[in-house]
C-alpha positions, -999 to +999 in steps of 0.1 A: -001+001+001+015+034-010+021+061+016-004+083+001-031+058+008-021+053+043-023+091+048-056+091+032-068+063+053-056+080+085-074+113+075-106+094+068-105+078+102-099+111+119-126+127+097-150+102+111-138+107+148-142+143+146-178+140+131-185+116+159-170+139+185-193+165+203-185+193+229-211+187+252-221+195+289-230+163+310-267+158+315-289+130+328-301+111+298-336+120+289-357+131+260-348+157+234-361+192+241-398+199+237-412+233+230-444+243+246-462+276+236-488+297+255-501+333+242-512+362+263-539+383+247-558+413+253-587+412+231-574+408+195-541+420+205-512+397+211-495+410+242-467+382+250-454+347+241-445+321+266-424+293+252-410+265+272-380+244+266-381+210+285-358+181+281-321+177+269-306+204+245-299+187+213-292+197+176-321+212+159-334+232+190-323+265+175-345+257+144-375+247+166-375+282+183-369+300+151-400+284+136-421+292+167-409+330+168-415+331+130-452+323+134-453+349+161-439+377+141-467+370+115-492+376+142-481+409+152-448+405+174-433+434+155-463+458+158-458+467+193-426+459+214-427+422+211-424+403+245-411+368+246-404+349+279-386+315+275-390+290+303-363+265+309-365+232+323-334+209+312-305+191+327-284+203+299-270+186+266-253+197+236-230+226+241-227+240+207-265+238+202-267+255+236-247+284+228-264+288+194-296+290+211-280+314+236-267+335+210-299+338+192-319+344+226-295+374+233-298+389+197-335+386+195-341+400+229-356+373+246-363+369+283-354+337+303-370+325+334-367+291+358-394+284+378-394+268+413-400+232+403-375+234+373-338+227+368-316+245+344-281+230+343-252+231+319-260+241+284-293+251+299-277+275+322-258+291+291-290+298+276-306+311+306-278+338+311-282+351+279-319+363+286-324+400+273-354+424+270-358+454+250-377+485+260-398+500+231-369+524+222-349+490+215-327+499+245-317+462+255-311+451+292-303+416+308-336+399+318-329+364+333-350+357+367-353+325+388-381+318+412-373+307+449-364+269+446-353+267+412-318+249+403-294+268+380-258+254+377-227+256+357-199+238+350-169+233+322-181+216+290-161+185+280-154+162+251-173+131+244-153+104+228-173+078+210-165+045+226-164+028+194-136+046+178-100+032+187-072+051+172-037+047+174-004+065+163-008+092+137-046+089+141-047+096+178-023+126+173-044+142+146-077+135+165-064+152+196-052+179+175-086+185+160-103+181+191-082+205+207-087+230+181-126+226+183-125+231+219-106+264+217-130+276+190-160+266+213-143+285+242-137+314+220-173+319+213-184+315+247-160+343+257-172+363+229-207+359+238-201+356+277-185+390+276-218+406+273-239+386+296-216+365+320-198+380+351-160+372+350-162+355+384-188+333+372-172+323+338-141+316+360-160+293+382-176+276+355-145+268+338-132+254+369-158+232+379-155+196+367-180+179+348-190+156+374-195+187+398-219+218+395-215+255+405-253+264+417-270+299+421-275+296+458-271+328+475-284+365+474-248+375+467-250+349+436-279+369+424-266+406+428-231+396+416-242+377+386-271+400+379-300+375+381-332+385+392-356+368+415-393+368+401-410+357+431-395+377+456-414+388+488-426+422+488-407+447+510-432+459+535-409+471+563-374+481+568-349+481+599-321+503+602-295+474+595-315+465+564-312+502+547-275+502+555-270+466+539-291+478+508-264+507+503-238+481+510-250+457+484-258+483+460-221+497+464-205+464+460-225+456+428-217+491+412-179+481+419-182+446+402-177+431+436-194+406+457-211+422+489-196+408+522-215+426+548-237+409+575-267+423+596-244+412+626-215+434+614-238+464+609-255+462+643-223+458+661-204+483+639-179+457+636-156+470+610-170+505+602-152+540+612-178+569+616-211+557+602-237+582+598-274+577+587-293+607+580-332+604+575-351+634+556-387+638+547-390+652+513-418+652+487-439+625+504-411+600+507-381+594+529-347+601+519-318+584+536-283+594+531-259+570+545-222+580+549-193+556+557-156+552+548-165+519+532-175+538+502-143+556+499-160+588+511-194+585+490-228+592+502-254+564+495-287+583+487-319+563+491-354+571+484-381+550+504-419+554+496-450+536+500-466+519+471-499+498+474-489+479+505-451+477+499-420+500+502-406+512+469-368+514+476-345+534+450-310+540+448-306+575+438-268+573+434-235+577+453-222+613+457-187+625+468-178+655+491-201+686+482-215+671+450-252+674+450-272+650+430-306+660+412-325+638+435-360+652+429-356+645+393-336+613+394-359+580+389-332+558+406-323+523+406-353+501+421-337+479+448-356+447+453-357+420+480-322+407+472-306+438+483-317+440+520-306+401+526-268+392+536-249+382+505-241+348+520-277+340+529-295+310+509-320+321+486-347+293+497-345+305+533-368+334+521-396+311+511-405+308+549-402+345+557 
């Protein structure tokens, strides 16, 4: 046999190996993903589309989702602002397909949700983190939310080696080279996409988590640091001094791209602060709080708290420095939800019993 024919056979064997090889995220064996659709209408006007992906993420899921939304477009999705929510319940599956769906979800402005009775792991979690919504003026913002009790978990992708393939010598070396190249390409796509939606801390944790383990979204600190919303959070009906301070602490940490570390005990005992001051002012029907501490590098935390139909509306008007005056009366502020008044290390599930 000629040297050329041996090389051709080796190349053919490696090609078969690469075709059979897939980058995947481990999952519990199960049925391929199904898509269920529900519509929210007001009279004849289509208000919102709810799509649920359940089962293992497999090749073809992106096409299924596109076909569903293509039908929705013809019914008027683009006639107003087109709200679509994708509910996820999947143990994971194909990494490449999951990343393709995730990229589509981000570009199309599709919100993502995981309910209290659902799990979203591996490839599913990547899709979840790409949830985005758009305002009528096309301004995009992250919109991925979980309910208390939902399980969202991440770990590194891995290579599935087809058991029937037995390669040796040149074939094995070429196969490893191809697999390495494919892995780098896959990771680069994740980095390109993840740069817009994944916190660097989460990305590093995910890549460091072995395939047989999982990094879960577990605490209020996880929610705030990784910018994940809590869709069924209890209403804020009252606030103690410590919680007001904690709201500022958590908001400051998030603004700095950090994870909050404060606890209510630390605040009560003034364990690590120097010269903290809290000013309460009544103004315009609401209460303005200004909290000053050296922990903010001299910045003042400006909060506005008002009553709103049986609950408190808590807004961060911003951090000011020195004699700087913020336009407080005309600043809408950032809504601080239930996550902000809880200790970063506290488990999310605890809130269900509060």
